C-alpha positions in Angstrom: 25.9 8.0 -3.8 25.4 11.7 -3.9 25.6 13.5 -0.6 22.6 15.8 0.4 23.0 18.7 2.7 21.2 18.7 6.0 20.0 22.3 5.7 16.4 22.8 6.7 14.0 23.2 3.8 10.3 23.6 3.8 8.6 20.5 2.6 5.0 19.8 1.4 2.6 18.7 4.0 -0.1 17.3 1.8 -0.7 15.6 -1.6 -1.9 18.9 -3.0 1.2 20.7 -1.9 3.4 17.9 -3.4 1.7 18.2 -6.8 1.9 22.0 -6.6 5.7 21.7 -5.9 6.2 19.3 -8.9 4.2 21.6 -11.2 6.2 24.5 -10.0 9.0 23.0 -12.1 7.1 23.4 -15.4 8.7 26.8 -16.2 12.0 25.0 -16.6 10.5 23.6 -19.7 11.7 20.6 -21.8 15.5 20.2 -21.5 16.7 17.1 -23.3 19.5 15.2 -21.6 20.1 12.5 -19.0 22.5 14.1 -16.6 20.0 15.3 -14.1 17.9 12.1 -14.0 21.1 10.0 -13.6 22.2 12.2 -10.6 18.7 11.7 -9.0 18.9 8.0 -9.6 22.4 7.8 -8.1 21.1 9.5 -5.0 18.5 6.7 -4.5 20.7 3.7 -5.3 19.8 3.5 -9.0 16.3 2.0 -8.6 15.9 1.7 -12.4 18.5 -1.1 -12.4 16.2 -3.3 -10.3 13.2 -3.3 -12.7 12.2 -4.9 -16.0 10.8 -2.5 -18.7 8.9 -2.5 -21.9 9.9 0.9 -23.4 7.4 2.6 -25.7 8.0 5.5 -28.0 6.2 7.0 -31.0 4.4 10.1 -32.2 0.9 8.6 -31.7 -0.4 5.4 -30.1 2.0 5.3 -27.2 -0.8 5.5 -24.6 -3.1 3.0 -26.3 -0.2 0.6 -26.7 0.7 1.0 -23.0 -2.9 0.3 -22.1 -3.0 -2.9 -24.2 0.3 -4.1 -22.7 -0.7 -3.3 -19.1 -4.2 -4.9 -19.3 -3.0 -8.0 -21.1 0.1 -8.7 -19.0 -2.2 -8.4 -15.9 -4.7 -10.8 -17.4 -1.7 -13.2 -17.9 -1.0 -13.1 -14.2 1.8 -10.6 -14.0 2.0 -7.5 -11.8 2.5 -4.3 -13.9 3.7 -0.8 -13.3 2.7 1.8 -15.8 4.2 5.2 -16.4 2.4 7.4 -18.9 1.7 11.1 -19.7 -0.2 13.3 -20.0 -2.9 12.4 -17.5 -6.6 12.7 -18.1 -8.2 12.7 -14.7 -5.6 13.2 -11.9 -1.9 13.7 -11.5 -1.6 10.2 -9.9 -2.7 8.6 -13.2 0.9 8.8 -14.3 2.0 6.2 -11.8 -0.1 3.0 -11.7 0.4 -0.4 -10.3 -2.0 -3.0 -11.7 -4.1 0.0 -13.1 -4.4 1.5 -9.6 -3.0 5.0 -9.1 -0.3 5.7 -6.7 -1.7 6.5 -3.3 -1.7 10.2 -2.5 0.2 9.6 0.7 2.8 7.6 -1.2 3.3 10.4 -3.8 3.7 12.8 -0.9 6.3 10.6 0.7 8.4 10.0 -2.4 8.2 13.7 -3.4 9.4 14.7 0.1 12.4 12.4 -0.3 13.1 13.9 -3.8 13.0 17.6 -2.9 16.5 17.9 -1.2 18.1 16.1 -4.1 16.3 18.3 -6.6 17.4 21.4 -4.7 21.0 20.3 -4.7 21.1 19.6 -8.4 19.3 23.0 -9.0 22.3 24.7 -7.2 24.8 23.0 -9.5 25.8 24.0 -13.0 23.2 21.6 -14.4 20.3 23.7 -13.2 17.0 22.5 -11.8 15.5 19.2 -12.9 12.3 19.7 -14.9 8.8 18.6 -14.0 9.0 15.6 -16.2 12.4 14.6 -14.9 11.1 14.7 -11.4 8.0 12.8 -12.3 10.1 10.1 -14.0 12.3 9.8 -10.9 9.2 9.5 -8.7 7.9 6.7 -10.9 11.2 4.7 -10.7 11.4 5.1 -6.9 7.8 4.1 -6.5 8.1 1.0 -8.6 11.4 -0.2 -7.2 10.8 0.6 -3.5 7.0 0.4 -2.9 5.3 -2.0 -5.3 8.0 -3.9 -7.2 6.0 -5.0 -10.3 7.0 -7.9 -12.5 7.1 -5.6 -15.5 7.0 -1.8 -16.0 5.3 -0.5 -19.1 7.4 2.7 -19.7 6.3 5.5 -22.0 8.7 8.1 -23.3 7.8 11.7 -22.7 9.3 13.3 -25.9 11.3 11.7 -28.6 13.5 8.9 -27.3 17.2 9.4 -27.6 17.5 12.2 -25.1 14.3 11.6 -23.2 14.8 11.0 -19.5 13.0 7.7 -19.7 15.9 6.4 -21.9 18.1 5.6 -18.9 16.5 2.1 -18.7 17.5 -1.0 -20.5 14.3 -2.8 -21.4 13.3 -6.3 -22.2 11.9 -5.1 -25.5 11.3 -1.7 -27.2 8.2 -0.6 -29.1 8.1 2.4 -31.5 4.5 2.8 -32.5 4.8 5.3 -35.4 6.5 8.5 -36.5 4.9 11.7 -37.6 5.4 15.5 -37.6 5.0 16.5 -34.0 7.3 18.5 -31.6 9.3 19.5 -34.5 10.8 22.4 -32.6 12.6 19.8 -30.4 12.9 16.7 -32.5 13.6 18.1 -35.9 11.5 19.1 -38.9 11.9 16.0 -41.1 10.7 12.4 -40.7 14.4 11.2 -40.8 15.4 13.5 -37.9 12.3 12.5 -35.8 12.9 8.9 -36.6 16.5 9.2 -35.4 15.3 10.6 -32.1 12.7 7.8 -31.6 15.3 5.2 -32.6 17.4 6.4 -29.7 15.5 4.0 -27.5 17.0 1.0 -29.4 19.5 -0.7 -27.1 22.4 -3.1 -27.8 21.0 -6.5 -28.5 17.5 -5.7 -27.3 14.5 -6.6 -29.7 12.6 -3.7 -31.1 9.1 -3.7 -32.6 7.8 -0.9 -34.8 4.7 0.0 -36.8 6.3 2.9 -38.7 5.4 3.1 -42.4 7.4 5.8 -44.1 10.4 4.4 -46.1 12.7 7.0 -44.8 11.8 6.2 -41.2 12.1 2.5 -41.8 15.6 3.1 -43.2 16.7 4.9 -40.0 15.3 2.1 -37.8 17.0 -0.6 -39.8 20.3 1.2 -39.8 20.1 1.9 -36.0 19.0 -1.7 -35.2 21.8 -3.1 -37.3 24.4 -0.9 -35.6 23.0 -2.0 -32.2 22.7 -5.7 -33.1 19.1 -5.4 -32.1 16.5 -7.7 -33.8 14.0 -5.5 -35.6 10.3 -6.5 -36.1 8.5 -4.3 -38.6 4.8 -4.1 -39.4 4.1 -5.5 -42.9 7.5 -7.3 -42.8 7.8 -9.5 -39.7 4.1 -9.1 -38.6 0.8 -7.9 -40.1 -2.9 -8.2 -39.6 -6.2 -8.3 -41.5 -9.1 -6.4 -40.2 -12.5 -8.1 -39.7 -16.0 -6.4 -39.7 -16.4 -3.6 -37.1 -19.3 -2.1 -35.1 -19.7 0.8 -32.7 -18.5 -1.3 -29.7 -15.6 -3.3 -31.0 -13.5 -4.5 -33.9 -11.7 -7.7 -34.8 -8.3 -8.4 -36.4 -6.5 -11.5 -37.4 -2.9 -11.1 -36.4 0.0 -12.9 -38.1 3.2 -12.6 -36.2 6.7 -14.0 -36.7 5.7 -17.4 -35.4 2.1 -17.1 -34.2 -1.4 -16.2 -35.5 -4.4 -15.2 -33.4 -7.8 -13.7 -33.9 -8.6 -11.0 -31.3 -11.3 -8.4 -30.6 -10.5 -5.0 -29.3 -12.8 -2.3 -27.8 -10.7 0.6 -28.9 -11.9 2.0 -32.2 -10.2 3.0 -35.4 -7.9 1.1 -37.8 -4.9 2.8 -36.1 -5.8 0.9 -33.0 -5.6 -2.4 -35.0 -2.1 -1.3 -35.9 -1.2 -0.5 -32.3 -2.6 -3.8 -31.2 -0.5 -5.7 -33.8 2.6 -4.0 -32.5 1.7 -5.0 -28.9 0.9 -8.6 -29.9 4.4 -8.8 -31.5 5.9 -7.5 -28.2 4.0 -10.2 -26.3 5.1 -12.9 -28.8 8.8 -11.9 -28.1 8.2 -12.0 -24.4 6.7 -15.5 -24.7 8.9 -17.1 -27.3 12.3 -15.5 -26.4 12.0 -14.5 -22.7 9.9 -17.3 -21.3 6.9 -15.4 -20.2 3.7 -17.5 -19.7 1.1 -15.8 -21.9 -1.8 -17.9 -23.0 -3.9 -17.1 -26.0 -7.1 -17.0 -23.9 -5.6 -14.5 -21.5 -4.2 -12.4 -24.4 -7.6 -12.3 -26.0 -9.3 -11.2 -22.8 -6.7 -8.6 -22.0 -6.8 -7.0 -25.5 -10.6 -7.1 -25.5 -11.0 -5.5 -22.1 -8.4 -2.7 -22.7 -9.8 0.8 -22.2 -8.0 4.2 -22.9 -9.7 7.4 -22.0 -10.1 10.2 -24.5 -9.3 8.1 -27.6 -12.4 7.5 -29.8 -14.2 7.3 -26.5 -18.0 7.4 -26.5 -18.8 9.2 -23.2 -22.4 10.5 -23.8 -25.3 8.6 -25.4 -28.1 11.1 -25.8 -26.8 12.8 -27.9 -23.8 10.7 -28.8 -20.6 12.5 -28.0 -17.2 11.0 -28.8 -13.9 12.3 -27.4 -10.6 11.9 -29.2 -7.3 13.6 -28.3 -6.1 13.9 -31.9 -3.6 16.8 -31.6 -1.3 16.5 -34.7 -1.8 15.8 -38.4 -1.4 12.1 -38.1 -3.9 11.9 -35.3 -6.3 14.0 -37.3 -6.0 11.7 -40.3 -6.8 8.7 -38.1 -9.8 10.4 -36.6 -11.1 11.5 -40.0 -10.9 7.9 -41.3 -12.2 6.3 -38.1 -15.3 8.4 -37.4 -17.2 7.7 -40.7 -16.4 4.0 -40.7 -17.3 3.4 -37.0 -20.5 5.5 -36.6 -23.7 6.1 -38.6 -24.9 9.7 -38.4 -26.8 12.4 -40.2 -24.6 15.3 -39.3 -21.2 15.5 -37.7 -20.8 18.4 -35.2 -17.2 18.8 -34.1 -15.8 21.0 -31.3 -12.1 21.6 -31.2 -9.4 23.4 -29.2 -5.7 23.2 -29.8 -2.4 24.5 -28.6 -0.4 27.2 -30.3 2.6 25.1 -31.2 1.1 22.6 -33.5 0.8 22.0 -37.3 -2.7 23.6 -37.6 -3.1 23.7 -41.3 -2.2 20.1 -41.9 -4.4 19.1 -39.0 -7.4 21.0 -40.4 -6.9 19.6 -43.9 -7.8 16.2 -42.6 -10.6 17.3 -40.3 -12.6 19.8 -42.4 -13.9 17.5 -45.1 -16.0 15.4 -42.7 -17.5 18.2 -40.6 -21.0 19.7 -40.9 -20.8 22.1 -37.9 -17.5 23.2 -36.5 -17.3 24.8 -33.0 -14.0 26.5 -32.4 -13.0 26.9 -28.7 -10.0 27.1 -26.4 -8.4 24.8 -23.9 -8.0 26.1 -20.4 -4.2 26.0 -20.7 -1.4 28.6 -21.0 -0.2 27.6 -24.5 -3.7 27.6 -26.1 -4.4 28.9 -29.6 -7.0 31.6 -29.5 -10.3 30.6 -31.1 -10.3 33.7 -33.3 -6.8 32.8 -34.6 -8.0 29.3 -35.3 -11.0 30.7 -37.1 -8.7 32.7 -39.4 -6.9 29.5 -40.4 -10.1 27.7 -41.0 -11.3 30.6 -43.2 -8.2 30.3 -45.3 -8.7 26.5 -45.8 -12.5 26.0 -46.0 -13.0 26.8 -49.7 -10.5 24.0 -50.6 -11.2 21.4 -47.9 -14.6 22.0 -46.2 -18.1 21.1 -47.2 -19.8 24.0 -49.0 -22.4 24.5 -46.3 -20.0 24.1 -43.3 -21.4 26.0 -40.3 -18.7 27.6 -38.1 -19.2 28.8 -34.5 -16.5 30.6 -32.5 -16.9 30.3 -28.7 -13.7 30.7 -26.7 -15.2 29.4 -23.4 -15.0 25.6 -23.7 -18.0 25.1 -21.3 -20.2 27.3 -23.4 -18.9 25.6 -26.5 -19.7 22.2 -25.1 -23.3 23.4 -24.3 -23.6 24.5 -27.9 -22.3 21.1 -29.1 -24.9 19.3 -27.0 -27.7 21.6 -28.2 -26.7 21.3 -31.9 -26.4 17.5 -31.9 -29.7 15.7 -32.6 -30.4 12.1 -31.8 -29.4 11.0 -35.3 -26.2 13.2 -35.3 -22.8 12.6 -33.8 -20.9 15.1 -31.7 -17.1 14.9 -31.5 -14.7 16.8 -29.2 -11.1 16.7 -30.4 -7.8 18.5 -30.1 -5.5 18.9 -27.2 -5.9 16.5 -24.3 -5.9 19.5 -22.0 -9.4 20.3 -23.3 -10.4 16.7 -23.6 -9.7 16.2 -19.9 -12.0 19.1 -18.9 -14.8 18.1 -21.3 -14.6 14.5 -20.1 -14.8 15.5 -16.5 -17.7 17.7 -17.2 -19.7 15.1 -19.1 -18.9 12.3 -16.6 -19.5 14.6 -13.6 -16.0 14.1 -12.2 -15.9 17.1 -10.0 -12.4 16.3 -8.5 -10.8 16.0 -11.9 -7.3 17.5 -12.5 -5.5 17.8 -15.8 -2.0 18.4 -17.1 1.1 17.2 -18.8 
């Protein structure tokens, strides 16, 4: 156990001050490595060793897969802790027990316990723990000491191998997919990114994946073989066929390693069928290999009732407005495929705002062909891409990818842009807001009149 000095330090006196202190660590950025989180865990008696995890990594689909797992395991009678990021409504969304946020007073209590440890590490050669490292430590302490769930659904923050969530040894690992995102940290090829995601594969622990690229599959197979970890791949050990869809739900017939089931899901887009099939394979492993009691009826209800904010979410009916946090090329491709097949409309009016560190051209190549009116705006976030800069990129690409009569509006103020979207969208049209979840969070709060909404990573 690490010794903590008794020197007097000012501590937060409220939930708001606790969150302010945690967010004050954001300037320390993303610092891959496990040394600081291991020191924090040692100071609290290694709470992560007392919990059972399902570890989820991937470029897209992590949040939806975590939502499927949480709701379905609860429906099957298990208590579930869930750790995800970013959050859509409030900082406490990160830490949930049976889909209920951590209580503000509990977050304050755990943060107060954390601060002396964090300050001591900050004074060492390792430097200060980051915001995400501290958030991860808070989650582990909360789950192990306060609510003690049967299972923790555990989402990686970035990558896998050196992500701070990777200190756990799970019951099973899930890698949803692999795409070109966070290339400044994870590498600029599918192989390099796959190697980072594959870092969550543990010795002898089953791993499920929905990756499709041959080079990524090769990396996963090599890593799994070296770790003696059973590997279950989409279109090899499990698959699905998609049934007719409507604006409210879709059906899929899942064929797993030893079980078939027909399920309905409320999340839209074929990519959600793929996510669901990965989750169903995880559940099959829990049932067949680890003795979890998971009935087909409970699985069907859990999958059907799963909700996930900001992903193909219809939040406004007159006019129809759909929110989707597609923020990288793979997400944009899924959105561009899903919107026309799910909704009937005369014109598609799309409002977008993105961050400055993304693959903007590849993103727009997928989005532009389906749009009739494009409203370019900016998220209220420090790493935003200016709307005028986004307009210049659109101008470069529109002749090749956009409709000939594409209408473009530049409005940096997202609130004014949203008003324009609502005004432009007739009853027979469809409005879509997409891009960074930082903007989706603000727009969602505005449309649903959530005046106390927070947002952040």
